[in-house]
C-alpha positions as CSV (number, residue, x, y, z in Angstrom):
1,K,-22.1,-16.7,-6.3
2,K,-22.2,-20.2,-7.7
3,N,-18.5,-20.8,-7.3
4,I,-17.5,-18.7,-4.3
5,E,-18.5,-19.1,-0.6
6,I,-17.9,-16.0,1.5
7,V,-17.3,-17.5,5.0
8,L,-17.0,-14.3,7.0
9,L,-17.6,-10.5,6.7
10,T,-16.6,-7.9,9.3
11,A,-17.3,-4.3,10.0
12,N,-16.8,-1.8,12.8
13,K,-20.0,0.3,12.6
14,N,-21.3,0.1,9.0
15,H,-23.9,-2.6,9.6
16,I,-26.2,-1.3,6.9
17,E,-23.6,-2.0,4.1
18,L,-22.7,-5.2,5.8
19,L,-26.3,-6.4,5.8
20,K,-26.6,-5.7,2.1
21,Q,-23.6,-7.9,1.4
22,V,-24.8,-10.7,3.8
23,K,-28.0,-10.8,1.8
24,V,-26.4,-10.8,-1.6
25,F,-23.8,-13.4,-0.8
26,N,-25.7,-15.5,1.7
27,V,-23.0,-15.1,4.4
28,K,-23.5,-17.1,7.6
29,N,-20.8,-15.4,9.9
30,I,-20.3,-11.7,10.7
31,I,-18.3,-9.7,13.1
32,I,-19.4,-6.2,14.3
33,N,-16.9,-4.6,16.6
34,D,-18.9,-1.6,17.7
35,I,-21.0,-2.8,20.7
36,K,-24.1,-0.7,20.0
37,K,-24.2,-1.8,16.3
38,F,-23.6,-5.4,17.4
39,E,-26.7,-5.2,19.7
40,Q,-28.8,-3.6,16.9
41,I,-27.8,-6.2,14.3
42,K,-28.6,-9.0,16.8
43,K,-32.1,-7.8,17.1
44,L,-32.5,-7.2,13.3
45,L,-31.2,-10.8,12.5
46,K,-32.9,-12.5,15.4
47,K,-34.8,-15.0,13.3
48,K,-32.1,-15.5,10.6
49,N,-29.6,-18.3,10.6
50,I,-26.6,-16.1,10.9
51,N,-23.8,-16.2,13.5
52,I,-23.1,-12.7,14.9
53,Y,-19.9,-12.0,16.8
54,N,-18.5,-8.9,18.5
55,N,-14.7,-9.4,18.2
56,F,-12.0,-11.3,16.4
57,E,-11.4,-13.7,19.3
58,S,-14.2,-15.7,17.6
59,L,-12.1,-16.6,14.6
60,D,-11.1,-20.0,16.0
61,K,-14.8,-20.8,16.5
62,I,-15.9,-19.5,13.1
63,L,-13.2,-21.1,11.0
64,N,-12.7,-24.2,13.1
65,N,-9.0,-24.7,12.1
66,K,-9.9,-24.8,8.4
67,K,-7.7,-23.1,5.8
68,I,-9.9,-20.9,3.6
69,D,-8.6,-19.8,0.1
70,Y,-8.4,-16.1,0.4
71,T,-8.7,-13.3,3.0
72,M,-8.8,-9.5,2.4
73,S,-7.5,-7.5,5.4
74,A,-8.6,-3.9,4.8
75,I,-9.3,-2.6,8.3
76,S,-7.9,1.0,8.6
77,G,-5.4,2.1,11.3
78,I,-3.4,0.0,13.8
79,D,-6.7,-1.7,14.7
80,G,-6.0,-3.9,11.6
81,L,-2.9,-5.5,13.1
82,K,-4.4,-7.9,15.6
83,P,-7.1,-9.4,13.3
84,T,-4.5,-9.7,10.5
85,L,-2.2,-11.6,12.7
86,K,-5.0,-13.9,13.9
87,I,-6.4,-14.7,10.5
88,I,-3.1,-15.7,8.8
89,K,-3.1,-19.3,10.1
90,F,-6.6,-19.8,8.7
91,T,-6.0,-18.7,5.1
92,K,-3.9,-19.9,2.2
93,K,-3.6,-16.3,0.8
94,I,-3.9,-12.9,2.5
95,A,-4.3,-9.6,0.7
96,I,-3.4,-6.7,3.0
97,A,-4.5,-3.1,2.3
98,N,-3.7,-2.0,5.9
99,K,-0.4,0.1,5.7
100,E,-0.3,0.7,9.5
101,S,0.0,-3.1,10.1
102,I,2.8,-3.4,7.6
103,I,4.7,-0.4,8.9
104,C,4.3,-1.2,12.6
105,G,4.1,-5.0,12.7
106,W,5.8,-6.4,9.6
107,S,8.2,-8.6,11.6
108,L,5.2,-10.2,13.3
109,I,3.2,-10.6,10.1
110,S,6.2,-12.1,8.1
111,E,6.9,-14.5,11.0
112,K,3.3,-15.8,10.8
113,L,3.3,-15.9,7.0
114,K,6.3,-18.2,7.1
115,K,5.0,-20.3,10.0
116,Y,1.6,-21.0,8.3
117,K,2.9,-21.0,4.7
118,T,0.4,-18.3,3.8
119,K,0.9,-16.3,0.6
120,F,0.9,-12.6,0.9
121,I,-0.3,-10.0,-1.6
122,P,0.1,-6.2,-1.0
123,I,-3.0,-4.4,-2.3
124,D,-2.2,-0.8,-1.5
125,S,-2.1,0.5,-5.1
126,E,1.6,1.5,-5.2
127,H,2.7,-1.7,-3.6
128,F,0.6,-4.0,-5.7
129,S,2.1,-2.3,-8.8
130,I,5.6,-2.9,-7.5
131,Y,4.7,-6.5,-6.6
132,S,3.4,-7.1,-10.1
133,L,6.3,-5.5,-11.9
134,L,9.0,-7.2,-9.8
135,D,7.5,-10.6,-10.4
136,N,9.9,-12.3,-8.0
137,A,13.0,-10.5,-9.4
138,K,16.1,-10.8,-7.3
139,N,16.9,-7.7,-5.2
140,E,20.4,-7.4,-6.6
141,N,18.9,-6.9,-10.1
142,I,16.8,-3.9,-8.9
143,E,18.5,-0.6,-9.4
144,K,15.8,1.8,-8.3
145,I,12.1,1.9,-7.5
146,F,10.2,5.2,-7.7
147,I,6.9,5.8,-5.8
148,T,5.1,8.7,-7.4
149,A,3.4,11.5,-5.5
150,S,1.1,14.3,-6.7
151,G,2.9,16.7,-4.3
152,G,-0.4,17.6,-2.7
153,P,-1.9,21.1,-2.4
154,F,1.4,22.8,-1.6
155,N,3.6,21.5,-4.4
156,D,3.8,25.0,-6.1
157,Y,3.0,27.0,-3.0
158,P,5.4,29.9,-2.3
159,L,7.7,29.2,0.6
160,N,7.1,32.7,2.1
161,K,3.4,31.8,2.5
162,F,3.9,28.6,4.4
163,K,3.5,30.3,7.8
164,S,-0.1,31.2,6.9
165,I,-1.2,27.7,5.8
166,T,-4.5,26.7,7.4
167,T,-6.1,23.3,8.0
168,K,-8.7,24.1,5.3
169,L,-5.9,24.7,2.7
170,A,-4.1,21.5,3.7
171,L,-7.3,19.4,3.3
172,K,-7.8,20.7,-0.2
173,H,-6.1,18.0,-2.3
174,P,-5.8,18.9,-6.0
175,N,-6.7,15.4,-7.3
176,W,-8.4,13.3,-4.7
177,S,-11.2,13.4,-2.2
178,M,-9.9,11.6,0.8
179,G,-10.5,11.5,4.6
180,K,-9.0,14.2,6.8
181,K,-6.2,12.0,8.1
182,I,-5.0,10.9,4.7
183,S,-5.4,14.4,3.2
184,I,-3.2,15.9,5.9
185,D,-0.6,13.1,5.5
186,S,-0.6,13.8,1.7
187,A,-0.2,17.6,2.2
188,T,2.8,17.0,4.5
189,M,4.1,14.1,2.2
190,M,4.0,11.9,5.3
191,N,1.9,9.4,3.4
192,K,4.7,8.9,0.9
193,V,7.2,8.3,3.7
194,F,4.8,5.6,5.0
195,E,4.7,4.0,1.6
196,I,8.5,4.0,1.4
197,I,8.7,2.2,4.8
198,E,6.0,-0.2,3.6
199,A,7.9,-1.0,0.4
200,K,11.2,-1.5,2.3
201,N,9.4,-4.0,4.6
202,I,7.5,-5.9,2.0
203,F,10.2,-6.2,-0.6
204,N,13.2,-6.4,1.8
205,L,14.9,-3.5,0.0
206,S,17.4,-0.9,1.2
207,Y,16.2,2.7,1.5
208,R,18.8,3.7,-1.2
209,K,16.8,1.7,-3.8
210,L,13.6,3.6,-3.0
211,S,12.7,7.2,-4.0
212,I,9.7,9.4,-4.1
213,L,9.1,11.1,-7.5
214,V,6.8,14.2,-7.3
215,H,4.7,14.1,-10.5
216,P,1.5,16.2,-10.4
């Protein structure tokens, strides 16, 4: 806390957790997207010296064309794309955990990164591992990259029983407790397909150099 100033924290609805962090780190700027929670938090912090905003259009006002040292973009879903694009010009380094943005809008993100000379770090666990191991190696020196997968709940499931698979079975991951969307994407292996697309975009690799290795 002595050496780091947190300039801005954001949340969609979880204002309780946000308020705890505001108090611990003495944060002066917050964004709450959900309008009901925004109204609630305005009343709660009425007498506090904290700037409360409802959307990411306020970034120019909050950061006032300054370049902060580090930004973490961890908003889930495609909702993360717009704020990620908006914040790039205000930060020297951006860590992105939002795979939807990287899959759907990488050309827009990479264009902004170049324009504003912002360093990018992927922090989805698989991609941070690849990033660390590659250590700026040239693509022609890379033979193959494997992204591991547990195989999900149906890895050893008999094919003749696939017609009777239920949602409940698909949500029962053998290793992890995750949200419904990610659990279903894991059961269908779609999550690994997303990670392959993400790796191709981030590291500018051809698909033939990327493989999924099922390893329960």
